[in-house]
N, C-alpha and C positions, 0 to 999 in steps of 0.2 A: 641101508647103503645104497648110493645112487650108482646107476649103471654108467660106464664110460662111453658106450654105444648102444644103438638100437639095431636090432636085427629085423630087415624088412624082407617081406616075401611079395612078390608081384603076381597077381592074377589077371592074366591079359596083358600083352605086351605089344599092342599095336602102334600106330603111327603117334597117336597122341603122348602115350607114356614113354615111347622111345625118345620123342622131341623134349620131353620135360623132366619128368619124376625118375627115370632111370639115370640120366646124366645128373641130375641134382644130387641123388644118392649117391653116385660114384664119385663126385667131387665133395662132398660133405665128410668130414673127419669122424663124426659122430654117428653116421649111417653106414651100416654094412649090409650089402645085399646079399642075403641068405639064399634066396632061391627065386626063380623065374618060372611061371606056368603059363603055357599057352599052347593051343592045337596045332599051332603052324610050326613043325619041326624044324624047317629052314630058318625062320625067325628065331627060334631058341638056340640054335646053333650060333647065329650071327651074335647074339646078345651073349652067349658064353663066352665066345672069343673076346668080345669088347669089354665086358664087365667083370668076369671071372666070379660068378656066384658059386656057391658052396654046391650047388645042384641045380638041374632043370627039371621040369616034370610036365608030362601031357595031363595029368590028373590034379587038379588044383586041391583035392582033398588031401593029398600029401602035404601040403602047405598048412592046412589048418590042423593037421595031426602032429606038426612038428612042434615040440615043446620050446624048441630055440627060437621061434619066431615071435617077435613082440608085436610087429605092426603088419597088417595086411594091406595092400593096396590093390584097389578093385578097378581095372581099366577095361572092362569089358563092355560089350552094348548094352543099352539102359533095360532091355528086357529081361537081363539077368541080374540087376543091380539089387533089388530087394532081397531076392533069394541068397545071394552071396553075403549081402550084409548080415542077414540074420544068422546064416551058418558061420561066419566068421566071429560075430559077437558071442554067439553061443559057445565057441571053442575057446572064449576068453582073450581074444585078440583085440588090440586096438585097431579100428579100421578107418582107412582113407578111402571113399568111394567118389569117382567123378559123378558129375550130374548127367541128369537128373536122378533124384534118388529113388524114383519108383515111377510106375505107368498108372496106377490106380489107388483109389482111397483105400482099398482093402490092403494092398501092399504097404501103404502108409502105416496103417494100424501094426501090421506084423513088425515093420521096422521100429516103431517107437516101443513097442512092447519087448523086443529083444533090447533095445538100448537100455531101458529100465531095469533089466534083469541081469544085465552083463556086467562084468567087472572091468571090461574094457570101455573106451571112448570111441564115438564116431564123428568122423570130420566128412561133409559133403563138400566137393571141390569147388566153391564159391571163391576163387581165389581173387576176384576183383575187390574183396574187402582189403586186401594187403597190398594192391598196386601203390606204388609210391605217390602217383599222381592223384589217387582217390584219398590216400592219406593226408596229403598236403591240402587238398579240397576241404576235407572234413576240418582240419585244423583252422582253416580261414573262416568256414562257415559258423565256426562257434562263435565268431565276433559280430556276426550279423543277424538280424531279428528274423524271426519267421513272420508271414508264411514266407517258404521258399518256392519258387517255381522252377522245376526241372525239365528241361528238353533233352531227351536221350534218343539218339538215332543209331540204329543197328542195322546197317545195309549190306545184304549179301546177294547181289545179283548173280543168277545162275549158280547159286551155290552148290557144291557138289551133293550135299546131302538131300537136296530137293529136286535133283534131276530124275526124271521118270525111270530111267534104267535101274536107279538104287531101289530096289523091293523094299529094303528095311525102313530108311528113313522118308521115302516119298509119301508114305501115307501116315506120317506121325505128325502131329502138331508142332510147328515150329516154335510157338509160344511156350511148349512144355520143354523140349529138349534143348532149345537154345536161349529162348527169351527168360527161362528160369535164371539165369544169371543176373539179367537186369531186375527181375521182380525181386530177388533177394537184395541186391544192391539197394533198390529203392527202400526197402525195409530197413537196411542197415543204416543208411543215411539218416532217416527220418527217425529210427528208434521206436518204431511202431508200425501197425498194419493200416491200411486205408480203411475208411469208412464206406466207400462205394466205389465201383469200378465199371469201365464200359470198354469194349472193343469193337471196332468196326474195320471191315476190310473186305479184300478180294477173295474168290475161291481159291487162288494159288498163293494166298498168305502174305499179302503186301498190307499189313495191318496198322492202325492206329490205337494206342491204349492210353487211356486216362484213368489214372488212380487219384482219388480225392480224400484228403485228409481232414481230421476235426478242425485243426487250426487255420484252414484255408490253403494250406500248402497242396500242391498238384505235382505229379510226376507223369510227364507225357513222353510215350514212348512209339517211335516210328520203328517198326521193325518189318523189314522187307525180305522176301525170298527170291522174287523174280523182277526186281525193279532196282536199278541203281547201277553203279559201275565199280568193278571189282579195283579199280586203280584210285578210288577215292578212299579216304581212310574209312575203314569198317565201322569204328565206333566214334561218337563225338557226343559230348555232354555240355549243356549250357545251364547254369544256375543264375536265377534272377532273384534278388532281394530289394527291399527298400533300399538299402545303403550301400550297395555293390553288385557285382556280377563276375562270374568265372566261366571260362571257356577251355575245355580240355579236347584236345584231338589226339587220338588213338594212343592215350597214355604217354605221350612223349612231350607234347606241349600243354602248359597250363598258363592261359592268360588271365591276369587279375586287373580288374578296373575299379576304381573308386573306393578302394579299401585302404586306409591309411597304414603306412608301414610295410605294406605288401609289394611285390614286383611279379615279373613273370618267370615261369621256370621252365627249364628243358630238363626231361630225365633221359638216363641212358637206356639203351635196349638191353635185354637178356642175352648174356653171352655172346656179346658183339664185339669184333675186333676192330669195329669203325666207331667206337663211341667217342673216342677223342673228337672225330670230325662232327659228330652228331651234336656234341656239347658246344663245339665252337660255332658251327652254321645253323643249328636249329633245325626247326620243322622242315623247311623247304629241302634241305639236304637229305634228310631222312626219307620224305617222299620220293624224290627223284631217285636215290639210290635203290630203294625198294623196287621202284618200277624197272630199273635198269637190270638189277640182279636176280630178282625173284619172279616178278609176274609174266615176263615175256614168255618164258617156256611153258607156263601153265595156261596163259590166256591167249597167245598170239593165234592159235589155231581158229579162235572165234574172232578174229578180225581187228583185235585191240592192239593199240600201241602204246609204248611208253609214255609216261607223263611228260609233257612239253612244257616247262615253266614260262611265265610271260616275259621274265626278264632274258634277254638274249645273251647277255655277258654275266653270266653267274659268277660270284666271286671263288666258288669252289669247283667250276668247270673243269679245270685241268686237273685238279685232285679226282674228281668224279671219273674223268676218263681213264686216269691211271689205275684207278681201283677196277674199273670194268674191264680194262684190258687184262689185268693181272687175274681176275676171277673168271674170265669167261669159261675157260675150259674145266673148272671145278665142277664136282658133282653138284646136282640141284640142292640136295640136302645140305652141303656145306655152304652153299651161297645164301641159304634161307637166313633171314633175322627175324626176330620176334621182338616187339614192344614189350615193355614190362607189366604185364598183367597181374602180377602179384603170385605167379604160379611157384616160384622158387622161395619166396618169404613164406607163403601159407604154409607149403609143405614142410619146410624145415622147422617152423614154430611148432607145427603138430608133433613131427617126429621128436623134436627135443622134450616136449610135454610128456611124450610116452617114455622117453629115456629117464626123465626126471620125476615121473608120476605127479605131474602138476596139472590144473586144470587149463585146458587150451582156450583159445579164443577164436577159433575157428568155428564156422556154421555147423550146428549139431543137427541132430535128426529132427528136434522141433523146427528148426530153420529150414530144412529140407522139406518138411511137411508144409510150411506156410507158403513156400515158394510153388509148390505143386498145387496147392488149393488155390493159389491165386490164379494158376494157369487154367485149371479146370474151370474156376468161376468166369474167367474172361472168355473161355470158349463157348460157355452158356450164355453170356452176354451177346455175343456174336451171333450165335443161333437166334436169340429172341429179339434182337435189333433194338436192344435198349438197356440201360444202366441197371445195375443190381446192387444191393446192399451186400456186403462182405462179411461174414464171420467165419472164424476158425475155432475149433474146439481143441 
């Protein structure tokens, strides 16, 4: 008999989990927040008041020992991911873990072994597989012949994790902890792994990646850490084929050219009260809105200014001014808006599969291993200064 809801327990409830998976669980009728564990008591108290879990705990092992918990969500820093995955799987839980899955090949092996022996399932948080803009792009790509040439840009100028004062992330490879998203997405889009790869870049991790596939397809990734502009869209993907081209900006806008029967698309943001305006006015409104509501507080101290579009008399200027005035005194967290990168859909899909005991379509341990292996190989390529063949066991 299928369950009517799934009991979720959260290990680590920092900024990302607080912004995405906790609100999603709170909103979903089939997910019950059974427990939240974190070392920060102030944070636990705030979450207890907001989400009313059955209990909170400073010791995550209390959640693993709880027979009522079906799904464990791991949102800690990456150096604890592999250990917590293994412990949670060995406790018989379904496990959702944020990326990356691990730090080393030895941790990979431990996770894969635990996944094989566990009755639970493992999902790695490669949410872009579920982003509506990616889903539509793949639907269109099925009409187009290979090879496909994909240019992907991830630019994170002065990204907080790369700041020298961050003792945890500053000495960790960007291609592992952030680039793994794009490496997994490349495998997902092409349905296979590359034959050869190459990475070249600077010491401060402004890198160019090339993945070469057997059918002539290429995935080219520009991934920056200390170059770019925070007010430019963080992610952009362009896909070129013999019979058409696609261009996706920040998961909000998808432009399609020379593909019969297709059009351009605009996708609403996640949990955004301004989606009506975004769908009406498109990407220009989204870009200027974000710069007015979100970025100034975080970036103005570095001398950056809001986006100033070329057209002086924007059709949405008066609406934008009204929103900015109404929201100016709201807390920063309430003014933040997120494009839809698939966080909600991916998490809900996995939770529902747990509830119904069906096979999920989310990235599993093998997918997590491949993304990590690609990252390790790219670091080796950069060190050697030459392309290398790629194999994964």
